[in-house]
C-alpha positions in Angstrom: 0.0 0.0 0.0 2.9 2.3 0.8 4.5 1.5 -2.6 1.2 2.2 -4.4 1.0 5.6 -2.6 4.5 6.5 -3.7 3.8 5.5 -7.3 0.7 7.6 -7.3 2.6 10.6 -5.9 5.3 10.2 -8.6 2.7 10.2 -11.2 3.3 6.7 -12.4 0.9 5.9 -15.1 -1.7 3.8 -13.5 -4.9 2.7 -15.0 -8.1 4.3 -13.8 -9.1 1.1 -12.0 -5.7 0.9 -10.3 -5.9 4.5 -9.3 -9.5 4.0 -8.0 -8.2 1.0 -6.0 -5.3 3.0 -4.6 -7.8 5.7 -3.6 -10.0 3.2 -1.9 -7.0 1.6 -0.1 -6.0 5.1 1.1 -9.5 5.8 2.4 -9.6 2.3 4.0 -6.2 3.0 5.6 -7.4 6.4 6.9 -10.6 4.8 8.2 -8.7 2.0 9.9 -6.2 4.6 11.5 -9.2 6.6 12.7 -10.8 3.5 14.2 -7.5 2.5 15.9 -7.2 6.0 17.4 -10.9 5.8 18.7 -10.3 2.3 20.1 -7.1 3.6 21.8 -9.1 6.5 23.4 -11.9 4.0 24.4 -9.2 1.7 25.8 -7.7 4.5 27.9 -11.2 5.5 29.1 -12.0 2.0 30.1 -8.7 1.5 31.8 -9.3 4.8 33.8 -12.8 3.6 34.7 -11.5 0.2 35.7 -9.0 1.9 38.0 -11.7 4.1 39.5 -13.9 1.1 40.1 -11.0 -0.8 41.7 -10.4 2.2 44.0 -14.1 2.4 44.9 -14.1 -1.3 45.7 -11.0 -0.9 47.8 -12.6 1.9 49.7 -15.8 -0.1 50.2 -13.8 -3.1 51.4 -11.8 -0.9 53.9 -15.1 0.6 55.1 -16.7 -2.9 55.4 -13.6 -4.1 57.4 -13.8 -1.0 59.6 -17.5 -1.6 60.3 -17.0 -5.3 60.9 -14.3 -4.3 63.4 -16.7 -1.9 65.0 -19.4 -4.5 65.2 -16.9 -7.0 66.8 -15.8 -4.3 69.3 -19.4 -3.6 70.1 -20.1 -7.3 70.5 -17.1 -7.6 72.9 -18.3 -4.5 74.8 -21.8 -5.9 75.0 -20.5 -9.2 76.3 -18.4 -7.4 78.9 -21.4 -5.3 79.9 -23.6 -8.4 80.1 -21.0 -10.1 82.3 -20.9 -7.0 84.5 -24.6 -6.8 84.6 -24.7 -10.5 85.7 -22.1 -9.7 88.4 -24.2 -6.7 89.6 -27.3 -8.9 89.7 -25.5 -11.5 91.8 -24.1 -8.7 94.0 -27.6 -7.3 94.3 -29.1 -10.7 95.2 -26.3 -11.1 97.8 -27.0 -7.7 99.3 -30.8 -8.4 99.4 -30.1 -11.7 101.2 -27.8 -9.9 103.6 -30.5 -7.2 104.1 -33.2 -9.9 104.7 -30.9 -11.7 107.1 -30.2 -8.4 108.9 -34.0 -7.7 109.0 -34.6 -11.2 110.4 -31.8 -10.7 113.0 -33.2 -7.3 113.8 -36.7 -8.7 114.2 -35.4 -11.5 116.3 -33.4 -9.0 118.4 -36.5 -6.8 118.8 -38.5 -9.8 119.8 -35.8 -10.8 122.2 -35.6 -7.2 123.5 -39.4 -7.2 124.1 -39.2 -10.6 125.8 -36.4 -9.3 128.0 -38.3 -6.1 128.8 -41.3 -8.2 129.8 -39.2 -10.4 131.9 -37.6 -7.4 133.5 -40.9 -5.8 134.3 -42.3 -9.1 135.6 -39.3 -9.9 137.8 -39.1 -6.3 139.0 -35.3 -6.3 138.8 -33.5 -3.5 140.4 -33.4 -0.2 138.5 -29.6 -0.4 138.0 -29.9 -3.9 136.4 -32.7 -2.8 134.1 -30.9 0.3 133.0 -27.8 -1.7 132.2 -29.6 -4.2 130.1 -31.6 -1.6 128.4 -28.4 0.3 127.6 -26.8 -2.8 126.2 -30.0 -3.5 124.2 -30.0 0.0 122.8 -26.4 -0.2 121.8 -27.1 -3.5 120.0 -30.3 -2.1 118.4 -28.4 1.0 117.3 -25.8 -1.2 115.8 -28.4 -3.3 113.9 -30.2 -0.1 112.8 -26.9 1.3 111.5 -26.2 -2.1 109.8 -29.7 -2.0 108.3 -29.3 1.6 107.1 -25.9 0.8 105.6 -27.2 -2.3 103.9 -30.2 -0.3 102.6 -28.0 2.5 101.3 -25.8 -0.1 99.5 -28.9 -1.7 98.1 -30.2 1.6 96.7 -26.7 2.4 95.2 -26.5 -1.0 93.6 -30.0 -0.6 92.2 -29.2 2.8 90.7 -25.9 1.5 89.2 -27.8 -1.5 87.8 -30.4 0.8 86.2 -27.7 2.9 84.7 -26.0 -0.2 83.4 -29.2 -1.4 81.8 -29.7 1.9 80.1 -26.1 1.8 78.7 -26.6 -1.8 77.6 -29.8 -0.8 75.7 -28.0 2.0 74.0 -25.1 -0.3 73.0 -27.6 -2.8 71.6 -29.3 -0.1 69.6 -25.9 1.1 68.3 -25.0 -2.5 67.4 -28.3 -3.1 65.5 -27.8 0.2 63.6 -24.2 -0.7 62.6 -25.4 -4.2 61.5 -28.1 -2.7 59.4 -25.7 -0.2 57.9 -23.2 -3.0 57.1 -25.9 -5.2 55.5 -26.9 -2.3 53.3 -23.3 -1.6 52.3 -22.7 -5.3 51.7 -25.8 -5.4 49.5 -24.6 -2.3 47.6 -21.2 -3.9 47.1 -22.5 -7.4 46.4 
């Protein structure tokens, strides 16, 4: 084809058919060159788009990994909070039992005090003996009352802490569900 082009340019005597064929070949060559250039441009565009898609996929993978890590961290925190909640429940039960035991002891002590007082009145013990026993009983009762008040205060504190813990656990569960929903949506978009 190049040789034919040279011959045409030199003015070689070609026949009309040969000249028409040379012109057709030139046009075909130009058309093919134009198509090659267009395909090159399309190839570059596709390569650029492919790189962009790859970068987007990488970003989505990184985001997915980050969200999965967040979910795992939240699961760990939730498990730790649940364990803490369980410990608090056990501590609360123990405190309630101690409080009930203290109440029973206090009731027993009060009953015993009443019995003692009745016996003291019936036996008409000396005023000094009665005063001494009443003072002892008052000290014991005050001690039990202080123990009861301390146990009651501890119980109220534990109940408040437990309520706060329950609120935080609920908030963590809500966050966990929101992150899981968001991850599912992103995975569906990627998928």
